[in-house]
C-alpha positions in Angstrom: 0.0 0.0 0.0 2.8 2.4 0.9 4.6 1.6 -2.4 1.4 2.5 -4.3 1.1 5.7 -2.4 4.7 6.7 -3.2 4.2 5.8 -6.9 1.1 8.0 -6.9 3.0 10.9 -5.3 5.8 10.4 -7.9 3.3 10.6 -10.7 1.8 13.8 -9.2 5.2 15.3 -8.9 6.0 14.6 -12.6 2.7 16.2 -13.6 3.6 19.3 -11.5 7.0 19.6 -13.0 5.8 19.0 -16.5 3.2 21.7 -16.2 5.2 24.2 -14.2 8.8 23.9 -15.3 8.5 26.7 -17.9 9.7 29.9 -16.3 6.4 31.6 -17.4 4.3 29.3 -15.3 3.2 31.6 -12.4 1.4 34.9 -12.0 4.0 36.0 -9.4 7.5 37.1 -10.7 10.3 34.6 -10.0 12.7 35.0 -7.2 16.0 36.3 -8.7 19.2 35.0 -7.2 22.7 36.0 -8.0 25.1 33.1 -8.6 26.9 32.4 -5.3 24.6 34.4 -3.2 22.2 32.4 -1.0 18.9 33.8 0.1 16.4 33.1 2.8 12.8 32.3 1.9 9.9 32.4 4.5 6.7 30.7 3.6 3.2 31.7 5.0 2.3 28.1 5.8 4.4 25.2 7.2 5.7 22.6 4.7 7.0 19.0 5.1 8.4 18.1 1.6 10.3 20.1 -1.0 10.4 19.2 -4.7 13.1 21.0 -6.7 12.5 21.2 -10.5 16.2 21.3 -11.4 18.6 20.6 -8.5 21.5 21.7 -10.7 20.1 25.2 -10.7 19.2 25.7 -7.0 19.6 23.8 -3.8 17.2 24.2 -0.8 18.3 23.9 2.8 15.5 23.6 5.4 15.8 25.9 8.4 12.4 25.3 9.9 8.9 24.2 8.8 8.4 27.6 7.2 11.9 28.8 6.3 14.6 27.7 3.8 17.8 28.9 2.4 17.9 28.9 -1.4 21.5 28.3 -2.7 22.1 29.0 -6.3 24.2 26.4 -8.0 24.2 27.3 -11.8 22.7 29.8 -14.1 19.1 29.1 -15.3 15.5 28.9 -14.3 13.6 26.3 -12.3 10.8 26.0 -9.7 10.6 24.7 -6.1 7.3 23.2 -4.9 6.6 23.0 -1.1 4.1 20.4 0.1 2.5 20.1 3.5 2.0 16.9 5.6 -1.0 15.9 3.4 1.0 16.4 0.2 -1.0 19.6 -0.6 1.0 22.3 -2.4 1.9 25.2 0.0 3.8 27.2 -2.6 5.2 26.8 -6.1 8.1 29.3 -6.3 9.8 30.3 -9.6 13.6 30.7 -9.3 15.9 32.5 -11.7 19.6 32.3 -11.1 21.6 35.1 -12.8 25.2 36.2 -12.8 24.3 39.0 -10.5 20.9 39.6 -8.8 19.1 42.8 -9.4 15.9 44.2 -8.1 12.8 45.4 -9.9 13.5 43.5 -13.2 11.4 42.4 -16.1 11.8 38.7 -16.5 12.6 37.5 -20.1 13.7 33.9 -19.6 17.4 34.4 -20.1 19.7 32.9 -17.5 22.4 35.6 -17.8 19.9 38.4 -16.9 21.9 40.8 -19.1 18.8 42.0 -21.0 16.7 43.0 -18.0 15.2 46.5 -17.7 16.0 47.9 -14.3 13.9 50.9 -13.5 15.6 53.9 -12.2 14.3 55.6 -9.1 16.0 59.0 -9.7 14.2 62.1 -8.6 12.6 64.2 -11.4 
């Protein structure tokens, strides 16, 4: 019975990754990380399980049931899915790893992030 449940969870995971792997999957903009610069992420709800779309792009270190450290490994885009104890999705977070992280960017699905528009906040 447990093996069937694990097989079912694996199938669901594959469906999530197949439908969400494209960097344009979510309404929220992705989290942009600079290569070599880890970042903390705090979730609104507790999670139990983490699924990483492409572990070659980002690694996730659990700090608590609501907090993780995202460690960029290589340039690219992926997603990270957080599940609760009932295997219900808590969050599906898009991740973009660039050569250098910037703020207020327009995402265009290029891992080097060199073509992003960064708004200026200069006084007029």
